[in-house]
C-alpha positions as CSV (number, residue, x, y, z in Angstrom):
1,X,28.8,-12.1,-6.9
2,X,26.3,-14.5,-5.5
3,X,22.8,-12.9,-5.8
4,X,19.9,-14.5,-4.0
5,X,16.4,-13.5,-4.9
6,X,14.3,-14.7,-2.0
7,X,10.8,-13.7,-3.3
8,X,10.9,-13.9,-7.1
9,X,7.1,-14.2,-7.4
10,X,6.5,-11.1,-5.3
11,X,6.7,-9.2,-8.6
12,X,4.6,-11.8,-10.4
13,X,5.8,-14.8,-12.4
14,X,4.7,-13.0,-15.6
15,X,7.4,-10.4,-15.1
16,X,10.9,-11.5,-16.4
17,X,13.8,-11.1,-14.0
18,X,16.5,-12.6,-16.2
19,X,18.4,-9.2,-16.1
20,X,19.9,-10.1,-12.8
21,X,21.9,-12.9,-14.4
22,X,24.0,-10.2,-16.1
23,X,25.2,-9.1,-12.7
24,X,26.3,-12.3,-11.0
25,X,25.4,-15.9,-10.2
26,X,21.7,-15.8,-9.3
27,X,19.6,-18.2,-7.2
28,X,15.9,-17.7,-7.4
29,X,13.3,-18.8,-4.8
30,X,9.6,-18.5,-5.7
31,X,8.9,-17.4,-2.1
32,X,10.6,-17.3,1.3
33,X,8.6,-17.0,4.4
34,X,10.2,-18.3,7.6
35,X,13.3,-17.2,9.4
36,X,14.8,-20.6,9.0
37,X,14.3,-20.5,5.2
38,X,16.0,-17.1,5.0
39,X,18.9,-18.1,7.1
40,X,19.6,-21.2,5.0
41,X,19.2,-19.5,1.7
42,X,21.3,-16.4,2.2
43,X,24.3,-17.9,4.0
44,X,26.5,-17.7,0.9
45,X,25.0,-14.5,-0.6
46,X,26.8,-11.3,-1.4
47,X,23.6,-9.6,-2.5
48,X,20.0,-10.3,-1.3
49,X,16.9,-9.2,-3.1
50,X,13.9,-9.4,-0.8
51,X,10.5,-7.9,-0.1
52,X,8.8,-9.3,3.0
53,X,11.4,-11.8,4.2
54,X,12.9,-10.7,7.5
55,X,16.3,-9.1,7.2
56,X,17.7,-9.0,10.8
57,X,20.4,-10.4,13.0
58,X,18.7,-13.8,13.4
59,X,18.3,-14.3,9.6
60,X,21.7,-12.8,8.6
61,X,24.1,-13.7,11.3
62,X,25.3,-16.8,9.4
63,X,25.7,-14.9,6.2
64,X,29.1,-13.2,6.5
65,X,29.4,-12.1,2.9
66,X,26.3,-10.0,2.5
67,X,27.1,-6.5,1.3
68,X,23.8,-5.3,-0.2
69,X,20.1,-5.9,0.4
70,X,17.8,-4.7,-2.4
71,X,14.1,-4.3,-1.6
72,X,11.7,-5.3,-4.2
73,X,9.6,-2.4,-2.9
74,X,9.6,1.2,-1.7
75,X,9.0,0.1,1.9
76,X,11.6,-1.6,4.1
77,X,9.6,-2.6,7.2
78,X,11.1,-6.1,6.9
79,X,14.7,-4.8,7.4
80,X,16.4,-4.1,10.7
81,X,18.3,-1.0,9.6
82,X,20.3,-0.6,12.8
83,X,21.7,-4.2,12.5
84,X,22.5,-3.7,8.8
85,X,24.3,-0.5,9.5
86,X,26.3,-2.2,12.3
87,X,27.4,-4.8,9.7
88,X,28.1,-2.3,7.0
89,X,25.4,-3.8,4.8
90,X,23.9,-1.3,2.4
91,X,20.1,-1.3,1.9
92,X,18.3,0.1,-1.2
93,X,14.7,0.4,-2.2
94,X,12.9,1.4,-5.4
95,X,11.3,4.8,-5.3
96,X,8.2,6.1,-7.1
97,X,7.8,3.0,-9.3
98,X,4.1,2.5,-8.4
99,X,2.8,5.9,-7.5
100,X,0.6,6.3,-10.6
101,X,-1.0,2.9,-10.0
102,X,-1.6,3.4,-6.3
103,X,-3.3,6.7,-7.0
104,X,-5.4,5.1,-9.7
105,X,-6.4,2.3,-7.4
106,X,-7.4,4.8,-4.7
107,X,-10.0,6.3,-7.1
108,X,-11.1,2.9,-8.3
109,X,-12.0,2.1,-4.7
110,X,-13.7,5.4,-4.0
111,X,-15.8,5.4,-7.2
112,X,-16.9,1.8,-6.7
113,X,-18.0,2.6,-3.2
114,X,-19.6,6.0,-3.5
115,X,-21.4,5.2,-6.7
116,X,-22.6,1.8,-5.3
117,X,-21.2,0.0,-8.4
118,X,-21.4,-3.5,-6.9
119,X,-25.1,-3.0,-6.2
120,X,-26.0,-1.7,-9.6
121,X,-23.9,-4.2,-11.5
122,X,-25.7,-7.0,-9.6
123,X,-29.0,-5.3,-10.2
124,X,-28.5,-5.6,-13.9
125,X,-26.9,-9.1,-14.0
126,X,-29.5,-10.6,-11.6
127,X,-32.3,-9.9,-14.2
128,X,-34.0,-7.3,-12.0
129,X,-33.3,-4.5,-14.4
130,X,-34.7,-6.5,-17.4
131,X,-37.9,-7.2,-15.5
132,X,-38.6,-3.5,-14.6
133,X,-40.8,-1.2,-16.7
134,X,-38.6,1.9,-16.7
135,X,-35.3,2.8,-18.3
136,X,-33.3,3.7,-15.1
137,X,-32.9,2.8,-11.5
138,X,-31.3,4.6,-8.5
139,X,-32.8,2.9,-5.5
140,X,-29.6,3.5,-3.5
141,X,-28.6,7.2,-3.5
142,X,-25.1,8.1,-4.7
143,X,-23.3,11.5,-4.8
144,X,-20.8,13.5,-6.8
145,X,-17.1,14.0,-5.8
146,X,-17.3,17.6,-6.9
147,X,-17.6,20.0,-4.0
148,X,-16.6,17.5,-1.4
149,X,-13.5,17.6,0.9
150,X,-10.8,15.1,0.2
151,X,-8.4,14.5,3.1
152,X,-5.0,12.9,2.7
153,X,-2.6,11.5,5.3
154,X,0.9,11.4,3.8
155,X,1.7,14.0,1.1
156,X,4.5,12.1,-0.6
157,X,4.7,11.1,-4.2
158,X,1.5,9.1,-4.0
159,X,-0.4,11.6,-1.9
160,X,0.5,14.5,-4.3
161,X,-0.8,12.5,-7.2
162,X,-4.1,11.8,-5.4
163,X,-4.4,15.4,-4.5
164,X,-4.1,16.4,-8.2
165,X,-6.7,13.9,-9.3
166,X,-9.1,14.8,-6.5
167,X,-8.7,18.5,-7.5
168,X,-9.5,17.6,-11.1
169,X,-12.7,15.9,-9.8
170,X,-13.6,19.3,-8.2
171,X,-12.7,18.3,-4.6
172,X,-11.2,20.6,-1.9
173,X,-8.0,18.9,-0.7
174,X,-6.6,19.1,2.8
175,X,-3.9,17.0,4.3
176,X,-2.3,16.0,7.6
177,X,1.4,15.2,8.1
178,X,1.9,12.5,10.7
179,X,5.5,13.8,11.4
180,X,4.5,17.5,11.1
181,X,7.5,18.0,8.8
182,X,5.8,18.3,5.5
183,X,7.0,21.2,3.3
184,X,4.0,21.0,0.9
185,X,2.3,24.3,0.5
186,X,0.0,23.7,-2.4
187,X,-2.8,22.4,-0.1
188,X,-3.9,23.4,3.4
189,X,-2.2,21.3,6.1
190,X,-4.5,20.7,9.0
191,X,-4.4,18.9,12.4
192,X,-5.8,15.4,12.9
193,X,-9.1,16.5,14.3
194,X,-9.8,18.9,11.5
195,X,-8.9,16.2,9.0
196,X,-11.3,13.7,10.5
197,X,-14.2,16.2,11.0
198,X,-14.0,17.7,7.5
199,X,-13.1,14.9,5.2
200,X,-15.8,13.4,3.0
201,X,-13.1,11.1,1.6
202,X,-10.0,10.2,3.6
203,X,-7.2,8.4,1.9
204,X,-4.1,7.1,3.7
205,X,-0.7,7.2,1.9
206,X,1.8,7.3,4.8
207,X,4.6,4.9,5.8
208,X,4.1,2.7,8.8
209,X,5.9,4.0,11.9
210,X,5.2,4.3,15.6
211,X,3.5,7.6,14.7
212,X,1.1,6.1,12.1
213,X,0.3,2.8,13.6
214,X,-3.4,2.7,14.6
215,X,-3.7,6.3,13.3
216,X,-7.3,5.3,12.4
217,X,-8.8,3.8,15.6
218,X,-12.0,3.9,17.5
219,X,-11.6,7.5,18.6
220,X,-10.6,8.7,15.1
221,X,-13.6,6.9,13.4
222,X,-16.0,8.5,15.9
223,X,-14.8,11.9,14.7
224,X,-15.5,11.2,11.0
225,X,-18.7,12.1,9.2
226,X,-21.3,9.3,8.9
227,X,-21.2,10.0,5.2
228,X,-17.4,9.6,4.9
229,X,-15.4,7.0,3.1
230,X,-12.0,5.7,4.3
231,X,-9.4,4.4,1.9
232,X,-6.2,2.6,3.1
233,X,-3.6,1.9,0.4
234,X,-0.7,2.6,2.8
235,X,0.1,-0.1,5.4
236,X,-2.4,-2.4,7.1
237,X,-1.6,-1.5,10.7
238,X,-2.3,2.2,10.1
239,X,-6.0,1.2,10.5
240,X,-7.2,-0.8,13.5
241,X,-9.2,-3.4,11.7
242,X,-11.4,-4.4,14.7
243,X,-12.3,-0.7,15.3
244,X,-13.1,-0.3,11.6
245,X,-15.3,-3.3,11.6
246,X,-17.3,-2.0,14.5
247,X,-17.6,1.5,12.9
248,X,-18.9,0.0,9.6
249,X,-21.4,-2.2,11.4
250,X,-22.6,0.7,13.5
251,X,-22.9,3.0,10.5
252,X,-20.3,5.5,11.9
253,X,-18.9,5.9,8.3
254,X,-20.4,5.1,5.0
255,X,-17.8,2.7,3.7
256,X,-14.2,1.7,3.4
257,X,-11.8,0.5,0.7
258,X,-8.8,-1.4,1.8
259,X,-5.8,-2.8,-0.2
260,X,-3.9,-3.6,3.0
261,X,-4.7,-5.3,6.3
262,X,-3.2,-5.7,9.7
263,X,-2.1,-9.2,8.7
264,X,-1.9,-10.5,5.2
265,X,-3.3,-12.5,3.6
266,X,-6.7,-11.8,5.2
267,X,-7.2,-14.0,8.3
268,X,-10.6,-15.4,9.0
269,X,-10.1,-14.2,12.6
270,X,-10.1,-10.6,11.2
271,X,-13.7,-9.3,11.8
272,X,-13.6,-7.5,8.5
273,X,-13.8,-10.9,6.8
274,X,-17.4,-11.1,8.1
275,X,-18.6,-8.1,6.0
276,X,-19.8,-9.4,2.6
277,X,-21.5,-6.2,1.5
278,X,-19.3,-4.6,-1.2
279,X,-21.3,-1.4,-1.1
280,X,-19.9,-0.9,2.4
281,X,-16.5,-2.6,2.3
282,X,-14.2,-3.5,-0.6
283,X,-10.9,-5.3,0.1
284,X,-8.4,-6.0,-2.6
285,X,-5.4,-8.3,-2.0
286,X,-2.5,-5.8,-1.7
287,X,-2.4,-5.2,-5.4
288,X,-2.7,-1.4,-5.7
289,X,1.0,-1.2,-6.6
290,X,0.9,-4.2,-9.0
291,X,0.2,-3.0,-12.5
292,X,2.3,-4.7,-15.2
293,X,4.1,-1.4,-15.8
294,X,4.8,-0.8,-12.1
295,X,6.2,-4.3,-11.6
296,X,8.4,-4.0,-14.6
297,X,9.7,-0.7,-13.2
298,X,10.3,-2.3,-9.8
299,X,12.5,-5.1,-11.4
300,X,14.4,-2.5,-13.5
301,X,14.9,-0.4,-10.4
302,X,16.5,-3.2,-8.4
303,X,18.7,-4.1,-11.4
304,X,19.9,-0.5,-11.6
305,X,20.5,-0.4,-7.8
306,X,22.7,-3.5,-8.1
307,X,24.6,-2.1,-11.0
308,X,25.2,1.2,-9.2
309,X,26.5,-0.7,-6.1
310,X,28.9,-2.7,-8.2
311,X,30.2,0.5,-9.8
312,X,30.7,2.0,-6.3
313,X,27.9,4.5,-6.7
314,X,25.0,5.3,-4.5
315,X,21.5,4.9,-5.8
316,X,18.2,4.7,-3.8
317,X,20.3,4.1,-0.6
318,X,18.3,3.8,2.6
319,X,21.4,3.2,4.7
């Protein structure tokens, strides 16, 4: 089988992907961005491994042999499932390979923000600490997680891990299901307004859909506590970036930690790019999922998906 890996570097050049060569004739591309590039590169493919490259009629119509699309990810926003189904193309993803890392990053963002770590690190390194006549400094107040309310949107694998860690920190956990179909009973499920009003920390872990797009907008931010922190490690468009910028500038909430943005990489036209104060806003470059261990699990997951397909078995099948 001809296997085409469109975005080899999406898992990092430090992670080996030679295992795919055991399964067929493999062509690797460092990155593939445009529709024209996709169309040209997949026309002889039997199996496509992709991440963000568009998988739709326009990109696949000249590729008659495609039987399987493997996502180098859990999400499949880039894939037109209806079209693939009409063609009989199977689509698979990799489930739960990065849940531990995304949960870890969630708390890295929260702790850096609420403990004002950028400020205090700079305070020491600037020489100000060395010049003072006392042993400690706490000129910007910071607070404990214990006793606070942690709100979660999306109680899937990642949301559940975050809930457990937040509980270990002594937080009260509440959550909201965007679809209203969650079967989780370990934590109180609340409506959106209750979530916004009561959360001291609000972390987003939901998939992107018509229900979750702009879930956090101007109206939602106005309902949050002025002391609250927002964390988005889900998908960029779940948060309206312009509305968040205005809320941060107006002091409607205390801070935000983002690993995802409406458009990536960060565009200079995005107003959030104007905020340089890391005590108010921390943005990381969509890396919450990307520990070495998680990226290795992702490659292994795709490898196993292809092997299962070749054996006629179903594994991590989206459609």
